[in-house]
Structures are given as structure tokens and as C-alpha cells.
TIBA-188979 format. One line per field, with one value per atom (N, C-alpha, C): chain; atom name; x, y, z. Coordinates in Angstrom, 2 decimals, decimal comma, padded with zeros to 5 digits, m for minus. Example, Ala and Ser with C-alpha at 12.3 -4.5 7.8 and 13.67 -1.06 7.14 Angstrom:
<atoms>
mol: c(A A A A A A)
atom: c(N CA C N CA C)
X: c(013,19 012,30 013,20 012,85 013,67 012,90)
Y: c(m005,69 m004,50 m003,30 m002,25 m001,06 000,03)
Z: c(007,80 007,80 007,80 007,08 007,14 007,87)
</atoms>
This chain:
<atoms>
mol: c(A A A A A A A A A A A A A A A A A A A A A A A A A A A A A A A A A A A A A A A A A A A A A A A A A A A A A A A A A A A A A A A A A A A A A A A A A A A A A A A A A A A A A A A A A A A A A A A A A A A A A A A A A A A A A A A A A A A A A A A A A A A A A A A A A A A A A A A A A A A A A A A A A A A A A A A A A A A A A A A A A A A A A A A A A A A A A A A A A A A A A A A A A A A A A A A A A A A A A A A A A A A A A A A A A A A A A A A A A A A A A A A A A A A A A A A A A A A A A A A A A A A A A A A A A A A A A A A A A A A A A A A A A A A A A A A A A A A A A A A A A A A A A A A A A A A A A A A A A A A A A A A A A A A A A A A A A A A A A A A A A A A A A A A A A A A A A A A A A A A A A A A A A A A A A A A A A A A A A A A A A A A A A A A A A A A A A A A A A A A A A A A A A A A A A A A A A A A A A A A A A A A A A A A A A A A A A A A A A A A A A A A A A A A A A A A A A A A A A A A A A A A A A A A A A A A A A A A A A A A A A A A A A A A A A A A A A A A A A A A A A A A A A A A A A A A A A A A A A A A A A A A A A A A A A A A A A A A A A A A A A A A A A A A A A A A A A A A A A A A A A A A A A A A A A A A A A A A A A A A A A A A A A A A A A A A A A A A A A A A A A A A A A A A A A A A A A A A A A A A A A A A A A A A A A A A A A A A A A A A A A A A A A A A A A A A A A A A A A A A A A A A A A A A A A A A A A A A A A A A A A A A A A A A A A A A A A A A A A A A A A A A A A A A A A A A A A A A A A A A A A A A A A A A A A A A A A A A A A A A A A A A A A A A A A A A A A A A A A A A A A A A A A A A A A A A A A A A A A A A A A A A A A A A A A A A A A A A A A A A A A A A A A A A A A A A A A A A A A A A A A A A A A A A A A A A A A A A A A A A A A A A A A A A A)
atom: c(N CA C N CA C N CA C N CA C N CA C N CA C N CA C N CA C N CA C N CA C N CA C N CA C N CA C N CA C N CA C N CA C N CA C N CA C N CA C N CA C N CA C N CA C N CA C N CA C N CA C N CA C N CA C N CA C N CA C N CA C N CA C N CA C N CA C N CA C N CA C N CA C N CA C N CA C N CA C N CA C N CA C N CA C N CA C N CA C N CA C N CA C N CA C N CA C N CA C N CA C N CA C N CA C N CA C N CA C N CA C N CA C N CA C N CA C N CA C N CA C N CA C N CA C N CA C N CA C N CA C N CA C N CA C N CA C N CA C N CA C N CA C N CA C N CA C N CA C N CA C N CA C N CA C N CA C N CA C N CA C N CA C N CA C N CA C N CA C N CA C N CA C N CA C N CA C N CA C N CA C N CA C N CA C N CA C N CA C N CA C N CA C N CA C N CA C N CA C N CA C N CA C N CA C N CA C N CA C N CA C N CA C N CA C N CA C N CA C N CA C N CA C N CA C N CA C N CA C N CA C N CA C N CA C N CA C N CA C N CA C N CA C N CA C N CA C N CA C N CA C N CA C N CA C N CA C N CA C N CA C N CA C N CA C N CA C N CA C N CA C N CA C N CA C N CA C N CA C N CA C N CA C N CA C N CA C N CA C N CA C N CA C N CA C N CA C N CA C N CA C N CA C N CA C N CA C N CA C N CA C N CA C N CA C N CA C N CA C N CA C N CA C N CA C N CA C N CA C N CA C N CA C N CA C N CA C N CA C N CA C N CA C N CA C N CA C N CA C N CA C N CA C N CA C N CA C N CA C N CA C N CA C N CA C N CA C N CA C N CA C N CA C N CA C N CA C N CA C N CA C N CA C N CA C N CA C N CA C N CA C N CA C N CA C N CA C N CA C N CA C N CA C N CA C N CA C N CA C N CA C N CA C N CA C N CA C N CA C N CA C N CA C N CA C N CA C N CA C N CA C N CA C N CA C N CA C N CA C N CA C N CA C N CA C N CA C N CA C N CA C N CA C N CA C N CA C N CA C N CA C N CA C N CA C N CA C N CA C N CA C N CA C N CA C N CA C N CA C N CA C N CA C N CA C N CA C N CA C N CA C N CA C N CA C N CA C N CA C N CA C N CA C N CA C N CA C N CA C N CA C N CA C N CA C N CA C N CA C N CA C N CA C N CA C N CA C N CA C N CA C N CA C N CA C N CA C N CA C N CA C N CA C N CA C N CA C N CA C N CA C N CA C)
X: c(015,74 014,89 015,18 016,61 017,06 016,92 017,00 016,76 015,37 014,26 013,02 012,52 013,20 012,83 013,19 014,50 014,96 014,06 013,72 012,65 011,24 010,93 009,69 009,95 011,09 011,42 011,43 012,19 012,27 010,72 010,10 008,70 008,01 008,04 007,39 007,68 009,02 009,26 009,03 009,14 008,76 007,33 006,44 005,03 004,68 005,35 005,11 005,57 006,69 007,00 006,68 005,71 005,07 003,82 003,81 002,70 001,91 000,65 m000,04 m000,87 m001,10 m001,98 m003,48 m004,20 m005,66 m006,51 m007,31 m008,22 m009,72 m010,45 m011,64 m012,61 m012,59 m013,45 m013,00 m013,83 m013,57 m013,45 m013,03 m013,17 m014,53 m015,56 m016,95 m017,51 m016,74 m017,05 m017,93 m017,90 m018,61 m017,82 m018,33 m017,50 m017,24 m016,05 m015,76 m016,22 m017,29 m017,69 m016,74 m016,69 m016,25 m017,27 m017,15 m018,01 m017,67 m018,35 m017,90 m016,93 m017,50 m016,70 m015,39 m015,23 m013,97 m012,95 m013,20 m012,19 m011,60 m012,30 m011,83 m011,72 m011,61 m011,47 m009,95 m009,43 m007,84 m007,46 m008,49 m008,05 m007,29 m007,26 m006,10 m004,71 m004,51 m003,36 m003,06 m003,58 m003,62 m002,15 m001,20 m000,03 000,70 000,78 001,45 000,69 m000,64 m001,37 m000,65 m000,61 000,04 001,12 002,18 003,52 003,63 002,99 002,74 002,68 001,50 001,28 002,53 003,15 004,34 005,45 005,81 006,90 006,70 005,37 004,84 004,90 004,51 004,43 005,80 006,62 008,22 008,76 008,50 009,03 008,36 007,08 006,31 006,69 007,06 007,61 009,00 009,86 011,11 011,16 010,07 009,81 009,29 008,36 007,91 009,10 010,17 011,36 012,27 012,43 013,47 012,48 011,21 010,50 010,39 010,00 009,51 008,08 007,60 006,32 005,40 004,10 003,05 002,53 002,75 002,43 003,34 004,49 005,57 005,45 004,84 004,78 003,42 002,33 001,17 001,70 002,72 003,04 003,71 004,55 005,14 004,20 003,17 002,16 001,53 001,00 000,24 001,27 002,49 003,25 003,52 003,65 003,53 002,45 001,28 000,25 000,17 000,82 000,67 000,99 002,26 002,79 001,26 000,57 m000,44 m001,72 m001,86 m002,93 m002,54 m001,05 m000,58 m000,93 m000,43 m000,69 m002,09 m002,94 m004,33 m004,99 m004,45 m004,57 m004,34 m003,20 m002,51 m003,50 m003,85 m004,72 m006,23 m006,58 m007,88 m007,63 m006,37 m006,10 m005,93 m005,19 m005,38 m006,70 m007,54 m009,05 m009,84 m009,78 m010,86 m010,57 m009,14 m008,54 m008,27 m007,92 m007,43 m008,34 m009,72 m010,82 m011,09 m011,17 m011,57 m010,22 m009,07 m008,05 m007,85 m008,01 m008,30 m009,27 m010,58 m011,59 m011,12 m010,54 m010,05 m009,12 m008,07 m007,26 m007,83 m008,62 m009,21 m010,48 m011,16 m011,94 m011,20 m010,21 m009,46 m008,66 m008,23 m007,55 m008,51 m009,58 m010,61 m011,06 m011,42 m011,67 m010,91 m009,63 m008,62 m008,66 m008,62 m008,61 m010,04 m011,00 m012,25 m012,06 m011,47 m010,95 m010,11 m009,28 m008,30 m009,21 m010,04 m011,03 m011,98 m012,37 m013,22 m012,30 m010,97 m009,97 m010,09 m009,67 m009,54 m010,93 m012,07 m013,30 m013,40 m012,88 m012,90 m012,05 m010,79 m009,75 m010,35 m010,92 m011,52 m012,57 m013,81 m015,07 m015,03 m014,49 m014,60 m013,59 m012,22 m011,20 m010,88 m011,39 m011,35 m010,08 m009,15 m007,96 m007,92 m006,83 m006,85 m006,85 m007,48 m007,63 m006,26 m005,09 m004,12 m003,35 m003,88 m003,29 m004,15 m005,41 m006,41 m006,17 m005,20 m004,62 m004,55 m005,35 m005,39 m004,40 m004,28 m003,24 m002,01 m002,05 m000,80 m000,71 m000,46 m000,60 000,21 001,54 002,55 001,77 000,64 000,06 m001,10 m001,18 m002,59 m001,83 m001,47 m001,00 m001,68 m001,66 m002,52 m002,27 m001,05 m000,73 m000,77 m001,05 m001,11 m002,75 m003,53 m005,07 m005,15 m004,65 m004,91 m004,55 m003,16 m002,86 m003,65 m003,94 m005,07 m006,20 m006,89 m008,26 m008,26 m007,27 m007,11 m006,70 m006,00 m005,76 m007,05 m007,68 m008,83 m009,87 m010,21 m010,93 m010,63 m009,28 m008,75 m009,11 m008,82 m009,21 m010,84 m011,57 m012,84 m013,38 m012,81 m013,22 m012,67 m011,63 m011,10 m012,00 m012,53 m013,60 m014,66 m015,22 m016,50 m016,41 m015,27 m015,05 m015,03 m014,53 m014,51 m015,64 m016,76 m018,01 m018,78 m018,32 m018,89 m019,93 m020,90 m022,18 m023,60 m023,86 m025,31 m025,53 m026,84 m026,94 m026,08 m025,55 m024,67 m023,37 m022,96 m021,85 m021,68 m022,87 m022,89 m022,90 m023,46 m023,62 m022,19 m021,60 m020,12 m019,21 m019,40 m018,27 m018,77 m019,94 m020,41 m020,02 m020,01 m019,57 m017,80 m017,30 m015,85 m015,41 m016,03 m015,49 m015,67 m016,80 m017,05 m016,05 m015,84 m014,70 m013,29 m012,99 m011,74 m011,64 m012,60 m012,77 m012,39 m013,02 m012,94 m011,54 m010,63 m009,42 m008,42 m008,91 m008,46 m008,33 m009,36 m009,50 m008,77 m008,76 m008,03 m006,37 m006,10 m004,58 m004,16 m005,12 m004,86 m004,69 m005,67 m005,69 m004,20 m003,87 m002,72 m001,48 m001,50 m000,36 m000,20 m001,38 m001,61 m001,24 m001,37 m001,27 000,21 000,94 002,29 003,19 002,58 003,39 003,21 002,02 001,81 002,77 002,85 003,43 004,98 005,69 006,91 007,09 005,96 006,44 006,43 005,79 005,89 007,18 008,06 009,12 009,07 007,94 007,64 007,44 008,29 008,18 008,19 008,49 008,47 007,02 006,15 005,02 003,81 003,13 002,32 001,00 000,50 m000,89 m001,79 m001,40 m002,47 m003,73 m004,84 m006,08 m006,96 m006,61 m007,55 m008,94 m009,88 m011,51 m011,41 m012,27 m012,60 m013,91 m014,71 m016,02 m016,95 m016,92 m017,95 m017,44 m018,44 m018,01 m017,62 m017,20 m016,85 m015,86 m016,13 m015,11 m015,01 m015,65 m015,50 m016,20 m016,07 m016,44 m018,04 m018,87 m020,19 m020,65 m019,82 m020,05 m019,56 m018,79 m018,14 m018,38 m019,03 m019,02 m020,50 m020,15 m021,65 m022,67 m022,32 m023,37 m024,18 m023,69 m024,33 m024,62 m023,81 m023,68 m025,26 m026,16 m027,57 m028,43 m028,16 m029,35 m029,51 m030,44 m030,99 m029,65 m028,77 m027,79 m027,06 m026,91 m026,22 m027,13 m028,45 m029,18 m029,23 m028,64 m028,51 m027,52 m027,81 m026,99 m025,58 m024,66 m023,18 m022,55 m023,49 m022,79 m021,73 m022,24 m021,34 m020,65 m021,18 m020,65 m019,92 m019,85 m018,82 m017,78 m016,67 m015,10 m014,68 m013,55 m013,09 m012,72 m012,64 m012,53 m013,84 m014,64 m016,22 m016,48 m016,25 m016,75 m015,91 m014,62 m013,89 m014,27 m014,57 m015,44 m016,34 m017,44 m018,69 m018,32 m017,34 m016,84 m016,56 m015,69 m014,91 m016,16 m016,96 m018,11 m019,04 m019,43 m020,26 m019,31 m018,27 m017,49 m017,23 m016,84 m016,61 m018,22 m019,16 m020,66 m021,01 m020,63 m021,31 m020,56 m019,19 m018,16 m018,46 m018,85 m019,23 m020,45 m021,47 m022,78 m022,84 m021,77 m021,74 m021,09 m020,07 m019,32 m020,30 m021,14 m021,74 m022,99 m023,50 m024,63 m023,95 m022,82 m022,08 m021,52 m020,93 m020,69 m021,69 m022,62 m023,80 m024,80 m024,42 m024,89 m023,93 m022,92 m021,93 m021,91 m022,10 m022,15 m023,41 m024,48 m025,86 m025,47 m024,63 m024,49 m023,36 m022,48 m021,55 m022,13 m022,79 m023,51 m023,75 m023,58 m024,23 m025,49)
Y: c(017,36 016,78 015,33 015,17 013,89 012,74 013,26 012,36 011,82 012,89 012,65 011,65 011,78 010,81 009,44 009,40 008,10 007,35 008,12 007,67 007,24 007,90 007,31 006,28 006,05 004,55 003,66 003,95 002,77 002,31 003,20 002,94 002,37 002,61 001,93 000,42 000,18 m001,14 m001,94 m001,15 m001,89 m002,36 m001,51 m001,72 m002,71 m003,01 m003,89 m005,29 m005,36 m006,71 m007,07 m006,15 m006,40 m007,31 m008,65 m009,38 m009,71 m009,15 m009,57 m010,60 m011,40 m012,52 m012,33 m012,18 m012,04 m013,06 m012,85 m013,83 m013,74 m014,76 m014,76 m014,33 m014,72 m014,23 m013,03 m012,44 m011,40 m012,17 m011,69 m011,90 m012,27 m011,87 m011,90 m013,13 m013,70 m015,04 m014,38 m013,03 m012,64 m012,88 m013,26 m013,83 m012,47 m012,17 m010,98 m011,36 m010,63 m011,26 m010,67 m011,30 m011,07 m010,35 m009,04 m008,21 m007,76 m007,32 m006,67 m005,45 m004,58 m003,46 m003,82 m005,13 m005,32 m005,29 m005,65 m005,52 m004,34 m003,12 m001,97 m001,29 m002,00 m001,09 m001,24 m000,11 m000,35 000,65 000,74 001,66 001,09 m000,52 m001,24 m000,99 m000,54 m000,24 001,22 001,97 003,37 004,11 003,54 003,79 003,61 002,59 002,05 002,95 003,16 004,03 005,56 005,97 007,32 007,31 006,62 006,49 006,19 005,37 004,97 006,01 006,91 008,18 009,13 009,31 010,05 009,76 008,36 007,77 007,94 007,35 007,19 008,73 009,65 011,07 011,57 011,37 011,81 011,44 010,02 009,42 009,93 009,87 010,61 012,04 012,80 014,08 014,07 013,24 012,80 012,63 011,72 011,34 012,44 013,25 014,49 015,35 015,57 016,41 016,07 014,81 014,23 013,88 014,38 014,46 013,05 012,14 010,91 010,96 009,89 009,94 010,01 010,55 010,66 009,05 008,03 007,05 006,44 006,69 006,48 007,21 008,53 009,28 008,49 008,10 007,47 006,17 005,37 004,31 004,15 005,12 005,48 005,68 006,41 006,63 005,32 004,56 003,18 002,12 002,10 001,30 001,52 002,69 003,19 002,58 002,54 001,86 000,42 m000,40 m001,61 m002,33 m002,07 m002,62 m002,63 m001,64 m001,37 m002,32 m002,41 m003,49 m004,90 m005,13 m006,60 m006,89 m005,98 m006,30 m006,55 m005,75 m006,09 m007,38 m007,89 m009,28 m010,11 m010,03 m011,04 m011,09 m009,96 m010,04 m010,52 m010,45 m011,22 m012,78 m013,24 m014,61 m015,24 m014,51 m014,86 m014,95 m014,06 m014,21 m015,13 m015,15 m015,82 m016,83 m016,99 m018,09 m017,80 m018,45 m018,16 m017,58 m018,28 m017,85 m016,57 m016,01 m014,55 m013,65 m014,02 m013,49 m013,30 m014,18 m014,40 m013,63 m013,72 m012,83 m011,18 m010,93 m009,51 m009,01 m009,64 m009,37 m009,24 m010,09 m010,07 m008,96 m008,56 m007,53 m006,24 m005,96 m004,72 m004,44 m005,53 m005,50 m005,11 m005,79 m005,65 m004,25 m003,83 m002,63 m001,49 m001,54 m000,53 m000,65 m001,85 m002,05 m001,34 m001,43 m000,60 000,85 001,31 002,64 003,05 002,06 002,37 002,73 001,84 001,98 003,41 003,68 005,04 006,14 006,26 007,30 007,47 006,20 006,39 006,99 006,56 007,31 008,73 009,05 010,34 011,26 010,74 011,29 011,43 010,34 010,42 011,19 010,92 011,69 013,03 013,07 014,62 015,57 014,93 015,75 015,82 014,99 015,16 014,80 014,04 013,62 012,64 012,42 011,57 010,04 009,40 007,91 007,38 007,61 007,04 007,58 008,62 009,16 008,85 008,41 008,10 006,72 006,67 005,22 004,96 005,84 005,48 006,01 005,54 005,96 005,16 003,99 003,44 003,19 003,92 003,83 002,79 002,43 001,34 m000,16 m000,18 m001,46 m001,39 m000,61 m000,64 m001,02 m002,36 m003,42 m004,57 m004,81 m006,07 m007,42 m007,44 m008,86 m008,87 m007,33 m007,18 m007,46 m007,01 m007,16 m008,73 m009,49 m010,56 m011,77 m011,45 m012,06 m011,85 m010,59 m009,90 m011,00 m010,82 m011,43 m012,81 m013,72 m014,91 m015,27 m014,63 m014,64 m014,34 m013,31 m012,89 m014,25 m014,81 m015,72 m017,08 m017,29 m018,34 m018,40 m017,09 m017,00 m016,84 m016,43 m016,53 m018,11 m018,98 m020,23 m021,03 m020,71 m020,96 m020,70 m019,52 m018,85 m019,49 m019,73 m020,43 m022,09 m022,52 m023,97 m023,87 m022,62 m022,35 m022,22 m021,72 m021,54 m020,45 m019,46 m018,49 m018,84 m019,17 m019,73 m019,11 m018,53 m017,66 m017,18 m016,95 m016,44 m015,28 m014,45 m013,27 m014,04 m015,11 m015,53 m016,38 m017,07 m017,81 m016,52 m015,38 m014,49 m013,81 m013,76 m013,42 m014,08 m015,29 m016,40 m016,49 m016,31 m016,33 m014,91 m013,94 m012,55 m012,76 m013,10 m013,18 m014,00 m015,35 m016,26 m015,27 m014,63 m014,04 m012,65 m012,06 m011,00 m011,72 m012,62 m013,54 m013,74 m014,35 m014,68 m013,72 m012,41 m011,32 m010,93 m010,95 m010,63 m011,50 m012,91 m013,91 m013,70 m013,43 m013,02 m011,90 m010,83 m009,50 m010,13 m010,84 m011,21 m011,85 m012,78 m013,62 m012,51 m011,45 m010,65 m009,67 m009,38 m008,68 m009,53 m010,68 m011,48 m011,56 m011,76 m011,80 m010,63 m009,39 m008,15 m007,93 m008,38 m008,12 m008,87 m010,29 m010,87 m010,31 m009,86 m009,27 m007,94 m007,31 m005,84 m006,39 m007,50 m007,89 m008,51 m008,98 m009,59 m008,32 m007,14 m006,03 m005,31 m005,66 m004,92 m003,79 m003,90 m002,80 m003,20 m003,93 m004,72 m003,56 m002,37 m001,49 m000,90 m001,20 m000,34 m001,25 m000,48 m001,17 m001,54 m002,63 m003,05 m003,03 m002,41 m002,05 m001,43 m001,63 m000,98 m001,57 m002,56 m003,51 m003,74 m003,76 m004,02 m005,46 m006,06 m007,34 m007,81 m008,55 m009,19 m007,92 m006,89 m005,70 m004,67 m003,56 m002,20 m001,95 m000,63 m000,14 m001,17 m001,62 m002,38 m003,96 m004,18 m005,56 m006,61 m007,87 m008,80 m008,99 m008,40 m008,63 m007,33 m006,42 m005,43 m005,72 m006,56 m007,07 m008,37 m009,26 m010,62 m010,66 m011,53 m011,78 m012,50 m013,16 m013,68 m012,94 m011,60 m010,68 m009,35 m009,09 m007,68 m006,91 m007,88 m007,10 m007,68 m008,19 m008,79 m008,03 m008,27 m007,35 m006,96 m007,90 m007,73 m006,34 m005,91 m004,54 m003,50 m003,71 m002,73 m002,22 m003,05 m003,03 m001,59 m000,56 000,39 000,09 000,63 000,18 m000,98 m002,06 m003,33 m003,27 m002,43 m002,75 m000,94 m000,10 001,26 001,90 001,31 001,92 001,92 002,51 002,63 001,45 001,06 000,06 000,54 001,80 002,19 001,97 002,27 002,18 000,78 m000,10 m001,58 m002,25 m001,84 m002,64 m001,83 m000,43 000,32 m000,58 m000,84 m001,47 m003,09 m003,71 m005,04 m005,10 m004,24 m003,99 m003,52 m002,71 m002,33 m003,41 m004,28 m005,20 m006,56 m006,78 m007,66 m007,35 m006,06 m005,59 m005,62 m005,11 m005,15 m006,39 m007,53 m008,76 m009,33 m008,96 m009,85 m009,22 m008,05 m007,50 m007,99 m007,91 m008,66 m009,93 m010,89 m012,07 m012,30 m011,72 m011,46 m011,15 m010,15 m009,68 m010,73 m011,42 m012,33 m013,67 m013,96 m015,25 m014,79 m013,73 m013,43 m013,02 m012,47 m012,47 m013,87 m014,75 m016,14 m016,80 m016,59 m017,16 m016,66 m015,24 m014,81 m015,34 m015,44 m016,24 m017,40 m018,13 m019,56 m019,67 m018,52 m018,62 m017,85 m017,10 m016,34 m017,31 m017,32 m018,22 m017,99)
Z: c(023,87 022,91 022,27 022,43 022,04 023,03 024,33 025,64 025,61 025,32 025,46 024,43 023,23 022,14 022,50 023,05 023,38 024,46 025,57 026,42 025,98 024,95 024,29 023,73 023,00 022,10 023,17 024,44 025,40 025,94 026,32 027,00 026,08 024,49 023,46 023,52 023,60 023,45 024,98 025,97 027,10 027,15 026,65 026,71 025,66 024,60 023,52 024,06 024,88 025,28 026,66 027,24 028,36 028,43 027,99 027,91 029,15 029,18 030,34 030,24 031,18 031,17 031,50 030,79 030,90 031,64 032,40 032,92 032,11 031,97 031,40 032,23 033,41 034,54 035,34 035,97 036,92 038,23 039,33 040,66 041,07 040,49 040,77 040,11 039,28 038,25 037,20 036,73 035,48 034,42 033,30 031,93 030,99 030,88 029,91 028,58 028,09 026,56 025,51 024,37 023,33 022,27 022,14 021,34 020,02 018,93 017,99 018,27 019,10 019,42 020,11 020,63 021,42 020,32 019,07 018,13 017,81 017,87 017,94 018,99 020,23 021,65 021,99 021,72 022,14 023,30 024,05 025,37 026,26 026,28 027,25 026,70 025,58 025,01 024,68 025,43 025,16 025,46 026,15 026,20 024,86 024,35 022,98 021,71 022,04 020,84 020,94 021,98 022,09 021,59 022,23 021,84 020,42 019,88 018,14 017,41 018,04 016,95 016,97 018,33 018,40 017,54 017,75 017,10 015,44 015,07 013,61 013,04 013,88 013,36 013,08 014,05 013,83 012,75 012,23 011,33 010,00 010,04 008,85 008,65 009,57 009,24 008,88 009,17 008,57 007,24 006,81 005,39 004,52 005,09 004,50 004,29 005,27 005,23 004,07 004,02 002,93 001,42 001,47 000,30 m000,23 000,61 000,17 m000,36 m001,00 m001,16 m000,28 m000,30 000,59 001,24 000,34 000,83 002,02 001,78 002,88 004,02 003,72 005,17 005,96 005,12 005,69 006,35 005,66 006,25 007,26 007,37 009,00 010,08 010,18 011,04 011,20 010,11 010,30 011,06 010,50 011,22 012,76 013,05 014,47 015,32 014,82 015,59 015,49 014,67 014,34 015,83 016,55 017,72 018,72 018,71 019,78 019,46 017,98 017,75 017,80 017,64 017,78 019,31 020,19 021,58 021,88 021,20 021,48 021,00 019,67 019,25 020,29 020,76 021,64 022,90 023,44 024,56 024,22 022,99 022,57 022,69 021,89 022,09 023,42 024,27 025,48 026,25 026,08 026,71 025,72 024,62 023,87 022,86 022,66 021,79 020,42 019,53 018,15 017,37 017,51 016,63 016,48 017,86 018,20 017,55 017,94 017,66 016,01 015,35 013,77 013,50 013,69 013,47 013,68 014,79 015,05 013,91 013,64 012,68 011,40 011,10 009,71 009,61 010,52 010,58 010,47 011,26 011,33 009,95 009,42 008,20 006,92 006,93 005,80 006,08 007,27 007,39 006,93 007,21 006,59 005,10 004,65 003,05 002,48 003,24 002,82 002,86 003,77 003,85 002,70 002,28 001,13 m000,03 m000,29 m001,41 m001,19 m000,06 000,30 m000,12 000,31 m000,07 m001,68 m002,23 m003,69 m004,49 m003,71 m004,40 m004,15 m003,08 m002,56 m003,58 m003,84 m004,62 m006,05 m006,67 m007,98 m008,15 m007,39 m007,49 m006,84 m005,65 m005,07 m005,32 m005,17 m005,48 m006,98 m007,86 m009,26 m009,63 m008,80 m009,28 m010,45 m011,41 m012,45 m011,87 m012,64 m012,36 m011,81 m012,49 m012,26 m010,93 m010,40 m009,09 m007,91 m008,44 m007,37 m006,59 m005,80 m005,48 m004,06 m003,33 m001,93 m001,05 000,23 001,29 001,01 000,86 000,48 m001,05 m002,02 m003,32 m003,99 m002,90 m003,73 m003,59 m002,87 m002,63 m003,70 m004,40 m005,44 m006,89 m006,63 m007,98 m007,91 m009,25 m009,37 m008,69 m008,52 m007,72 m006,35 m005,73 m004,35 m004,27 m005,02 m004,69 m004,96 m006,03 m006,26 m004,92 m004,49 m003,16 m002,03 m001,80 m000,67 m000,83 m001,74 m001,89 m001,50 m002,08 m001,79 m000,22 000,14 001,65 002,62 002,10 002,93 002,75 001,38 001,23 002,10 002,06 002,90 004,44 004,91 006,22 006,83 005,82 005,93 005,93 005,07 005,21 006,43 006,87 008,30 009,34 009,42 010,38 010,47 009,12 008,91 009,53 009,11 009,80 011,35 011,78 013,26 014,13 013,28 013,96 013,27 012,36 011,68 010,72 011,23 010,49 010,59 009,82 009,88 008,39 008,27 006,82 006,17 007,12 006,74 006,35 007,16 006,69 005,65 005,15 003,99 002,73 002,90 001,78 001,83 002,88 002,89 001,93 002,26 001,74 000,08 m000,18 m001,66 m002,35 m001,64 m002,04 m002,46 m001,44 m001,37 m002,39 m002,57 m003,72 m005,09 m005,42 m006,63 m006,59 m005,56 m005,52 m005,87 m005,22 m005,67 m006,93 m007,53 m008,97 m009,97 m009,79 m010,36 m010,63 m009,42 m009,33 m010,02 m009,93 m010,63 m012,12 m012,59 m013,98 m014,19 m013,54 m013,72 m013,82 m012,78 m012,94 m014,08 m014,60 m015,77 m016,94 m016,99 m018,09 m017,97 m016,48 m016,53 m016,85 m016,69 m017,05 m018,72 m019,30 m020,69 m021,39 m020,87 m021,14 m021,38 m020,07 m020,13 m021,05 m021,25 m022,31 m023,71 m024,04 m025,29 m025,74 m024,44 m024,33 m024,75 m023,75 m024,15 m025,49 m025,96 m027,38 m028,51 m028,12 m029,10 m028,72 m027,85 m027,68 m026,56 m025,94 m024,77 m023,49 m022,81 m021,48 m020,49 m020,59 m019,28 m019,23 m020,06 m020,20 m019,05 m018,21 m017,14 m017,79 m017,36 m017,65 m016,40 m015,50 m014,39 m014,89 m014,23 m014,30 m015,48 m015,90 m016,84 m016,25 m017,00 m016,33 m016,27 m015,39 m015,03 m015,54 m014,75 m015,29 m015,41 m014,47 m014,49 m014,91 m015,13 m015,51 m016,70 m017,13 m018,55 m019,06 m020,35 m020,96 m020,43 m019,43 m018,70 m019,77 m019,00 m019,70 m020,09 m019,12 m019,40 m020,24 m020,43 m021,39 m022,82 m022,98 m024,52 m024,83 m023,89 m024,24 m025,15 m026,28 m027,01 m026,38 m025,16 m024,29 m023,65 m023,18 m022,40 m023,07 m024,19 m024,64 m024,90 m025,28 m025,48 m024,44 m023,40 m022,47 m021,55 m020,52 m019,44 m018,53 m018,67 m017,48 m017,82 m018,81 m019,49 m019,17 m018,64 m018,35 m016,77 m015,94 m014,58 m014,58 m013,54 m013,45 m012,96 m013,83 m013,32 m013,66 m013,93 m014,16 m015,52 m016,20 m017,62 m017,95 m016,86 m017,10 m016,15 m014,99 m013,99 m014,09 m013,89 m013,95 m012,84 m013,14 m012,20 m010,98 m010,59 m009,26 m008,29 m009,09 m008,39 m008,29 m009,28 m009,18 m007,97 m007,72 m006,52 m005,30 m005,41 m004,03 m003,58 m004,59 m004,07 m003,65 m004,35 m003,93 m002,47 m002,00 m000,83 000,02 m000,12 000,63 001,06 000,10 000,39 001,16 000,91 001,63 003,09 003,46 004,91 005,59 005,04 005,43 006,07 005,03 005,23 006,31 006,36 007,35 008,62 008,89 010,10 010,79 009,90 010,33 010,70 009,90 010,26 011,61 011,79 013,03 014,23 013,90 015,11 015,68 014,49 014,55 015,65 015,21 015,74 017,11 017,43 018,51 019,78 019,30 020,07 020,64 019,69 019,77 020,78 020,65 021,45 022,97 023,14 024,40 024,97 024,41 024,81 025,54 024,91 025,37 026,56 026,68 027,54 028,80 028,83 029,98 030,99 032,21 033,29 033,70)
</atoms>
């Protein structure tokens, strides 16, 4: 058993560091196109995927055996798959350049982030978990400063992609949506820091201020501000009544869908230009 496991680890790293030079054209001169599905297609890295599932699963089982939190067990499995995806990104970079590799990384990361919010939604609405327990797959990442940093990184990368050629109506909507989403998390971060300072002044610095409302949703700025409290804005479904978990679920659904649509339009346009 031990020798088999060691052989799996050795093969794992052999595949990881075996960088293949990809050619943009086939022997017949046909260009290999970069499509939206290429981003999720890990068939060329199937050996790393299988080994990653085995290794990540084994470490996840060890984490379970030693009674580590569920998010640690999930993180072990995800970490096992990261090398396969890293090789996939390198392959795309070799074939199609930095722009396509960056787009691949962003869409995959944002898709996983969207799955995190979907899991939270299921935990809260379907499984009826308490709000403070509905924290997704990697619950340790469900922190205000993580969301703040994540959204600024996503916005920065999206702007870089737009300058690199991601330009169509969906892309402009995506940028507008992402700016608004990032503004929401910037406001939340400001409120979070302010609440921590107030709690420290009261002599209770160890109390968490996580989970405060933002612009939208129940007890948010739109619901409590004198400027909007009695206006038509408050009559839109969910704008001033949804819980924070639902608000950010829809923020990420919209962001992910617009990013995928923008990428699909641009990639199809690029393929039409590049085809001989």
C-alpha cells in the first residue's frame, strides 16, 4: 500500500513538471481554436486529474480521521486538482498567449466562487442551516476582508482583459456590474472596520462584525436611508428585503454569467478572424 502511494506521488510530480510544447497548428495547417469550452476541458491532463483526485481524497480522508473541519477536508481535494488545472493554463498560454490564459484562470476561479455562493444558498434555503453556518465549501474564506480583496482582484483582472480585447456589449455590462459589486464590498469593508473600532471602544474586541448588510437587502443602506426609504426603489422585490446571503448570491450569478457571455462573444469573433 505504501509503495503504491509513493508511486502515485512520483507519477503526480512527473506529470506536473513535464511541460509539453504545444503547436498552434496541426500538420495539416488547421488552427486549433480557443473556445469557451476549452477553459473547462481538462482531458489532456487526465492523468494529473486522476492522481489529484486520489491524492486529494487521501489527504481529505486523513483530515476527516483527525477530525479537522469540513472545509479543510474539501480544501485537500481541491488542492489535489490545482496542479492539473495549472498545467492546463500553461498549455493554453503556450497555444494562445497570456490573454487567453488569464481569461481561463479568471473564468474558472469566478465559476468556483459562484459554486461557493450556490452551496451557501442550498445550505440556508434547502438544508435550513442557520445563517452563521451556511458558509459554503471553504468556510474559512467567508470573511469580509477575503470578499473585499477578491472582488478588487477580479475587477482589476477584468479591466486588464478589456484592454486586451474583451470588448462587446456583454463585456461593458460585466464591467459595470463588477464595479457596482466591488463598490458594495468596499462599503461593507468600511462598515466592518467601523464596527470593529466601535466594539473595541466598548471593551469587546473579540466579537465578530461579520455579516453586516450593504447597499441592498434587509437593513441595508437603501432600506434605511432617508433618501430611499419611501421611494419606488424599496418596492422592487428583494432590493430592501433579501438577506445578505441572497444578495451576494445574485451579485455573483450576474457577474459569472456576464463574464462567460462576454468571453464567448469575443472568442467566437477571434476564431472567425483567425480561421484561414
